C-alpha positions in Angstrom: 0.7 12.6 3.8 0.7 11.7 0.2 -2.0 10.5 -2.2 -1.7 7.6 -4.5 -4.2 6.7 -7.2 -4.7 2.9 -7.6 -6.4 1.8 -10.8 -7.3 -1.9 -10.9 -7.7 -3.9 -14.1 -9.9 -7.0 -14.2 -7.6 -9.8 -15.4 -10.0 -12.8 -15.0 -13.1 -13.6 -16.8 -16.3 -15.1 -15.3 -16.1 -13.1 -12.1 -19.3 -13.0 -10.0 -20.4 -10.4 -7.5 -20.0 -13.0 -4.8 -16.3 -13.4 -5.8 -15.8 -9.7 -5.3 -17.3 -9.6 -1.8 -13.9 -9.8 0.0 -12.7 -6.9 -2.2 -15.7 -4.8 -1.3 -15.3 -5.6 2.4 -11.6 -4.7 2.2 -12.4 -1.3 0.6 -14.9 -0.6 3.4 -12.3 -1.5 6.0 -9.8 0.9 4.4 -12.4 3.7 4.3 -13.2 3.1 8.0 -9.4 3.4 8.7 -9.4 6.7 6.9 -6.8 5.8 4.2 -9.2 5.6 1.2 -10.4 9.0 0.0 -12.6 7.7 -2.8 -13.3 4.3 -4.3 -15.5 2.7 -7.0 -15.7 0.6 -10.1 -15.4 1.8 -13.7 -18.6 1.7 -15.7 -17.1 0.9 -19.0 -16.9 -2.5 -20.5 -13.2 -2.9 -19.7 -14.3 -3.1 -16.0 -12.1 -2.7 -13.0 -12.0 0.3 -10.7 -10.0 2.9 -8.9 -9.3 4.2 -5.4 -7.2 7.0 -3.9 -5.2 6.3 -0.8 -3.9 9.0 1.7 -0.8 7.4 3.2 2.7 8.3 4.4 4.7 6.5 1.6 4.6 4.7 -1.7 5.6 1.5 0.2 2.4 1.8 2.4 0.3 2.4 -0.7 1.8 -0.6 -2.4 1.3 -2.8 0.7 -2.4 -1.7 1.1 -3.2 -2.2 -2.6 -1.4 -5.6 -2.8 -3.3 -6.9 0.3 -6.6 -6.5 -1.6 -8.1 -10.0 -1.6 -9.0 -9.6 -5.3 -5.4 -8.9 -6.1 -4.1 -11.8 -4.0 -6.5 -14.1 -5.8 -5.5 -12.8 -9.3 -8.8 -11.2 -10.1 -7.5 -7.7 -10.3 -4.1 -6.1 -11.1 -2.9 -2.8 -9.5 -1.4 0.2 -11.2 -0.2 2.7 -8.5 0.7 6.3 -9.2 1.5 9.3 -7.1 -1.5 11.5 -7.3 -1.5 15.3 -6.8 -5.0 15.9 -5.2 -5.6 19.6 -5.9 -9.4 19.9 -5.8 -12.0 18.0 -3.8 -15.7 18.8 -3.6 -16.8 19.4 -0.1 
């Protein structure tokens, strides 16, 4: 298995929490499937967020990230990078 860090930049203004509900539900779904290791929003004013996927390939990571409803609707833009997870607090 490989890890991929997916940072997501907010690319639309005027986004409400209600508009992000499908995104949050999708993240919960991926966590339940065991492919998301960690996920959450950034706290700075640029907004957006990050999650780390544990998958078999870059293609799988890209497919999962691109199927995020907020990406499909143009709210978020993905940046996907291979991630070398060395340390994880237990």
